[in-house]
N, C-alpha and C positions, 0 to 999 in steps of 0.2 A: 673542566680542566683535566687534561689527560696526563697520566703519570707514566714516565718511561721506566720500564723494568730492566734492570741490569743484572747479569749473572753475578753470583756471590764469589768473591775471591777471599778465601781463608788462608792465612799465612802465605802471602805471595813470596816467591823466591826473590831475594835481593842478591844480585850478583855484583861482585867486584869487577873492575875493568880488566884485571888480569886473570879472572876466573874463566875457564873454558867449560863449555857444556855441549851436550848432544841431545837433541829432541827426538824422541822415539814415537812420533805420532803416525808414522807410516809403516806398512809391512806387517800389521797384526793379523794373526789367525785366531780362530775361535771355535769352540765346540761346547755344546751343552752336555751336561753329565747327569741326566735324571736318575740314573741308578747309583750315582755316587761311587763309580768304579774306577775312575781315572787314576787315583793313587795306586790301587792294587794292580792295575794294568800298566803302571809306570808310563803314563802318557807324557810326563815331563821329560822322558828320555827318547821320545819317539815323535819327531817333527811331522811324520806322515799321519799322525792321529788327528791333526788339525787341518781340515779341508776347506773350511769357510773363511772368507775374509770379513773383517769387521773394522769399522771406523772408530778410532780412538782420538780424542775423547768422545764418548757417546754411550748411551745405554743400549743393551742388547734388545730389549723389548721394542724400542723405537726403530730398530733395524730389522724387525720381523723375525727375530730369533725367539723360538718358543712355540706355543700351540696356537691354533686359530682363535679368532675372536679378539676382543679387546679387554684391557685391564685398566681400571681407573684407580689413581692414587691422588692424595692431596699433597700439593707442593707446600713450601714453607709459608706461603700466604694463605693456606687452606683453600686454595682454588683447586678444583678437580681437574686433573690432566688425564687424558685417555691415551693409552699405548696401543699399538697395532698388533700386539701378540701378548700372550699370557705365559708366564713361567716363573716359578719360585723354586730355586734350587741352585745347584752348583754349576758354574760356567768356567771354562778354562780359556785363558789367553796365552798366546805364544808369540814370541818375537826373538830375533837374534840381534844382539848388540856387539858391534865390532869395536874393540878398544884400540884407539890409536897407539902406535908403537911408543911414542913419546910419553904416554900416560902409564906405561906398564909398571914403573917403579913408584908410582904416586898413590896416595890414598884417594879412593873414589867413593862417591855417594850415589846411591840409586834412589831416586825420589818418585814415589807413586802419588799422584794427585787424584783425589776423588775416589780412592779405593775404599771398599767396605772395611770396617775395622777388623772383621774376622779373616780378611784375606792375608 
């Protein structure tokens, strides 16, 4: 008997029919920060600091960001998964969100799904 593995959905977003939303899955830029210098160099104010494209959602190791070789981790079922790059450290994501004019006076929520708790 084969078992179908489904991705985990923790706290799925429940939207009301009148609630508007924007999905920001496209247009993401990325940069590794092995020296942890991005804050001091104010990368957050410099869009030119981000030269690589990255797919979101997705992990950077699976997209070959990091060093050569492979890295193995255990998933939630304790199965070993192999990634195509190795890196443990800081990574920066950048994107631009255009707020529609009709939303400018409204209360807005920005939701990050799957971000590390320290982010």
